[in-house]
Every structure is written in structure tokens, then in C-alpha cells.
C-alpha positions as CSV (number, residue, x, y, z in Angstrom):
1,M,9.4,-16.2,-16.8
2,N,11.2,-12.8,-16.6
3,T,10.7,-11.1,-13.2
4,W,9.5,-7.9,-14.9
5,W,6.8,-9.7,-16.8
6,I,5.6,-11.3,-13.5
7,L,5.5,-7.8,-12.0
8,A,3.5,-6.5,-15.0
9,I,1.0,-9.4,-14.6
10,A,0.7,-8.7,-10.9
11,I,0.0,-5.0,-11.6
12,I,-2.7,-5.9,-14.2
13,A,-4.3,-8.4,-11.8
14,E,-4.3,-5.8,-9.1
15,V,-5.9,-3.2,-11.4
16,I,-8.6,-5.7,-12.5
17,A,-9.3,-6.6,-8.9
18,T,-9.6,-3.0,-7.8
19,S,-11.9,-2.2,-10.7
20,A,-14.0,-5.3,-9.8
21,L,-14.1,-4.0,-6.2
22,K,-16.1,-1.0,-7.4
23,V,-18.5,-3.2,-9.4
24,S,-18.9,-5.7,-6.6
25,E,-21.0,-3.0,-4.7
26,G,-19.6,-3.8,-1.3
27,F,-19.2,-7.6,-2.0
28,T,-23.0,-7.9,-2.7
29,R,-22.5,-9.2,-6.2
30,L,-21.0,-12.7,-6.5
31,I,-19.1,-12.6,-9.8
32,P,-17.3,-9.3,-9.3
33,S,-16.5,-10.3,-5.7
34,L,-14.9,-13.5,-6.9
35,V,-12.9,-11.5,-9.5
36,V,-11.7,-9.3,-6.6
37,V,-10.5,-12.3,-4.5
38,V,-8.8,-14.1,-7.4
39,G,-7.3,-10.9,-8.8
40,Y,-5.8,-9.9,-5.5
41,S,-4.5,-13.4,-4.9
42,I,-2.7,-13.4,-8.3
43,A,-1.5,-9.9,-7.7
44,F,0.1,-10.5,-4.3
45,Y,1.5,-13.9,-5.4
46,G,3.1,-12.2,-8.4
47,L,4.5,-9.4,-6.3
48,A,5.9,-11.8,-3.8
49,L,7.7,-13.7,-6.6
50,T,9.2,-10.5,-8.0
51,L,10.6,-9.6,-4.6
52,K,13.1,-12.5,-4.9
53,T,15.1,-10.4,-7.4
54,I,13.7,-6.8,-7.5
55,P,14.3,-4.7,-4.3
56,V,11.1,-4.2,-2.4
57,G,11.2,-0.4,-2.6
58,V,11.6,-0.5,-6.4
59,A,9.0,-3.2,-7.0
60,Y,6.4,-1.4,-4.7
61,A,7.1,2.0,-6.3
62,I,6.4,0.5,-9.7
63,W,3.4,-1.5,-8.5
64,S,1.7,1.4,-6.7
65,G,2.6,4.0,-9.3
66,M,1.4,2.1,-12.3
67,G,-1.6,0.8,-10.3
68,I,-2.7,4.4,-9.5
69,V,-2.4,5.5,-13.1
70,L,-4.2,2.5,-14.6
71,V,-7.0,2.5,-12.0
72,T,-7.5,6.2,-12.6
73,L,-7.7,5.7,-16.3
74,I,-10.2,2.8,-15.9
75,G,-12.3,5.1,-13.6
76,W,-12.2,7.7,-16.3
77,F,-13.1,5.5,-19.2
78,L,-15.4,2.9,-17.6
79,F,-17.0,4.7,-14.7
80,D,-17.1,8.2,-16.2
81,Q,-15.0,9.7,-13.4
82,K,-13.6,13.1,-14.2
83,L,-10.0,14.1,-14.2
84,D,-8.9,17.7,-13.7
85,P,-5.6,19.1,-14.9
86,A,-3.9,18.6,-11.5
87,A,-4.8,14.8,-11.6
88,I,-3.4,14.5,-15.1
89,I,-0.2,16.3,-14.2
90,G,0.1,14.1,-11.1
91,M,-0.2,10.9,-13.2
92,V,2.4,12.2,-15.7
93,L,4.8,12.7,-12.8
94,I,4.1,9.2,-11.4
95,I,4.8,7.7,-14.8
96,A,8.0,9.9,-15.1
97,G,9.1,8.6,-11.7
98,V,8.6,5.0,-12.7
99,V,10.6,5.6,-16.0
100,V,13.4,7.4,-14.1
101,M,13.7,4.5,-11.6
102,N,13.8,1.9,-14.4
103,V,16.1,3.7,-16.7
104,F,18.5,5.5,-14.4
105,S,18.5,3.8,-11.0
106,A,21.1,1.2,-10.2
107,S,18.7,-0.1,-7.5
108,S,16.4,-1.7,-10.1
109,S,18.2,-4.8,-10.9
110,H,17.8,-5.2,-14.7
């Protein structure tokens, strides 16, 4: 499987796990708590696999940037958390940074 797809799966697993962390209510609910453990296990395994070919700084920048944006959007849509203009601008800048790294950086081994 393509390394970039593995990274995407790892990011999605991390976002699901983080969202379940909120729903687990401090690990007091069994099913969401299991989703957290399984999700983070998949996420870190996938991230570890990607580090065989993608430089750690690039992989982690993409992982954390996309994770921040996706978790924030889930918080907005599912948990009714509010976003102010500064938060939206910040997320746009994060996405722009990820795009710049992937499109223009020689460090991200395509």
C-alpha cells in the first residue's frame, strides 16, 4: 500500500480515537474507551510504518496539522463547539502549510 495512504489512514484513526476520547467521559464508558485504544493503536502503527519512507518532520507536520483541523471540524459539527474567525483563519493556514510542504518541498519524498 502507498505510504501516503497509510499516513491518511493513521490520521483518520487518530481523529476517530480523539473524538471517542471525548465521548468516553474519562474512560467511564466501555465502547468509546475501546475505540480510543484501538484507534490510537492503529494510528501509531500506521505512523510508524510511514516513517520508513517519509521524513519524521514531514510526516508529523502532516499528521498533526490534519489532525488539528479534522478534530476541530468534528468538534464543531458533532459537539456543537464554536469556531471564531481566528480559529478558522488558523486552520486555513495549517492546511496551506500542509499543501506547501507536499507540493513544493523536496523533503517530502513523493
